[in-house]
C-alpha positions as CSV (number, residue, x, y, z in Angstrom):
1,M,0.7,47.4,72.8
2,N,2.2,46.8,69.5
3,F,4.2,43.6,69.3
4,R,5.2,43.9,65.7
5,S,8.6,45.1,65.0
6,K,9.1,47.5,62.2
7,N,12.1,45.7,60.7
8,V,10.3,42.5,59.5
9,E,12.1,40.9,56.5
10,E,10.0,39.2,53.9
11,P,11.0,35.5,53.4
12,D,13.0,35.1,50.2
13,L,12.0,32.2,47.9
14,N,14.7,31.0,45.6
15,I,12.9,29.5,42.5
16,T,16.1,28.7,40.5
17,P,16.1,25.0,41.5
18,L,12.4,24.8,40.7
19,I,12.9,26.1,37.2
20,D,15.8,23.6,36.7
21,I,13.6,20.7,37.7
22,V,10.7,21.9,35.4
23,F,13.1,22.1,32.4
24,L,14.5,18.7,33.2
25,L,11.0,17.2,33.3
26,L,10.1,19.0,30.0
27,I,13.2,17.6,28.3
28,F,12.5,14.1,29.7
29,F,9.0,14.1,28.4
30,M,10.0,15.5,25.0
31,V,12.7,12.7,24.5
32,S,10.6,9.8,25.8
33,T,7.4,10.7,24.0
34,T,6.6,8.9,20.7
35,F,4.6,10.8,18.2
36,K,2.0,9.0,16.2
37,Q,2.6,9.5,12.5
38,E,-0.6,9.4,10.5
39,F,-0.7,9.5,6.8
40,E,-4.1,10.1,5.3
41,V,-5.0,9.7,1.7
42,S,-8.4,10.6,0.5
43,I,-9.6,7.8,-1.8
44,E,-13.0,7.7,-3.4
45,L,-13.8,4.1,-4.1
46,P,-15.7,3.2,-7.3
47,K,-19.3,2.1,-6.8
48,A,-20.8,-1.1,-8.3
49,S,-24.4,-1.6,-9.3
50,T,-26.2,-4.8,-8.7
51,D,-27.1,-5.3,-12.3
52,A,-23.5,-5.3,-13.6
53,K,-23.1,-6.8,-17.0
54,L,-20.8,-9.8,-17.4
55,V,-17.8,-9.3,-19.6
56,E,-17.8,-11.9,-22.4
57,K,-14.2,-11.5,-23.5
58,V,-11.3,-11.2,-21.0
59,L,-7.5,-11.6,-21.3
60,N,-6.3,-14.1,-18.7
61,I,-2.6,-14.1,-17.9
62,G,-1.8,-17.2,-15.9
63,I,1.5,-17.6,-14.1
64,D,2.6,-21.0,-12.7
65,E,5.0,-21.6,-9.7
66,K,8.0,-21.6,-12.0
67,G,7.1,-18.2,-13.5
68,Q,5.9,-19.6,-16.9
69,F,3.2,-17.4,-18.6
70,F,-0.1,-18.6,-20.1
71,I,-2.4,-16.4,-22.0
72,N,-6.0,-17.7,-22.1
73,Q,-4.7,-21.2,-21.3
74,Q,-2.1,-21.1,-24.1
75,K,1.6,-21.4,-23.0
76,V,4.0,-18.6,-23.9
77,I,7.2,-19.8,-25.4
78,N,9.4,-18.6,-22.5
79,T,9.5,-16.2,-19.6
80,Q,11.0,-13.2,-21.4
81,A,8.9,-10.0,-21.4
82,S,9.3,-9.6,-25.2
83,H,7.6,-13.0,-25.8
84,L,4.8,-12.1,-23.4
85,R,4.4,-8.8,-25.2
86,R,4.1,-10.4,-28.6
87,A,1.6,-13.0,-27.3
88,L,-0.6,-10.4,-25.7
89,E,-0.6,-8.3,-28.9
90,K,-1.5,-11.4,-30.9
91,V,-4.4,-12.4,-28.6
92,A,-5.8,-8.9,-27.9
93,G,-5.3,-7.4,-31.3
94,N,-6.1,-3.7,-31.2
95,D,-8.6,-3.9,-28.3
96,R,-6.9,-2.3,-25.3
97,Q,-10.1,-2.1,-23.4
98,L,-10.2,-5.8,-22.5
99,P,-10.0,-6.5,-18.8
100,V,-6.8,-8.3,-17.9
101,I,-6.9,-10.9,-15.1
102,I,-3.6,-12.1,-13.7
103,S,-4.0,-15.5,-12.1
104,A,-0.7,-16.3,-10.3
105,D,0.2,-19.3,-8.3
106,A,0.9,-18.6,-4.6
107,A,4.5,-19.7,-5.0
108,T,5.0,-17.6,-8.2
109,P,8.2,-15.4,-8.2
110,H,7.3,-11.8,-7.5
111,Q,9.3,-10.7,-10.6
112,A,7.0,-12.7,-12.9
113,V,3.9,-10.9,-11.6
114,I,5.6,-7.5,-12.0
115,T,6.7,-8.4,-15.5
116,A,3.1,-9.3,-16.5
117,M,1.8,-6.1,-15.0
118,D,4.5,-4.0,-16.7
119,V,4.0,-5.5,-20.1
120,A,0.2,-5.1,-19.8
121,R,0.7,-1.4,-18.8
122,Q,3.2,-0.8,-21.7
123,L,0.6,-2.1,-24.2
124,G,-2.0,0.2,-22.9
125,F,-4.3,-2.1,-20.9
126,T,-5.9,-0.1,-18.1
127,K,-8.3,-2.7,-16.6
128,L,-6.1,-4.9,-14.5
129,T,-7.2,-7.3,-11.7
130,F,-5.9,-10.3,-9.8
131,A,-7.6,-13.6,-9.3
132,T,-7.8,-14.9,-5.7
133,Q,-9.5,-17.6,-3.8
134,Q,-11.6,-16.9,-0.7
135,L,-10.3,-18.7,2.4
136,S,-12.7,-21.3,3.8
137,N,-13.9,-20.7,7.4
138,E,-13.5,-24.3,8.5
């Protein structure tokens, strides 16, 4: 005895709603995901030897909290860049290889530090550094 009928219909599976849900999930995750932006710069840091020679002559630019310039402990007439330029030329002479150390007060206006850096760069000084103090661990 054969109980199977010959007219058996295959069940029909409608996948249209399933595709709609998958697309909605895809859009939701695309919109809600934050992408991490990484910027990588390859920098090779200079190496220092333990037997580094001390530099005997440096050009020290001091800046007080009012923005007044001092070159090797001598006060510059005023805060204009042209006066700072003339004072640097007078102290340094033709030696543009001198290291320049900028010692600025913590409350110094940012513009005064930028002016000192800009004038030193315009005169051709390439060895520029900033003086800082190490925080105590107390």
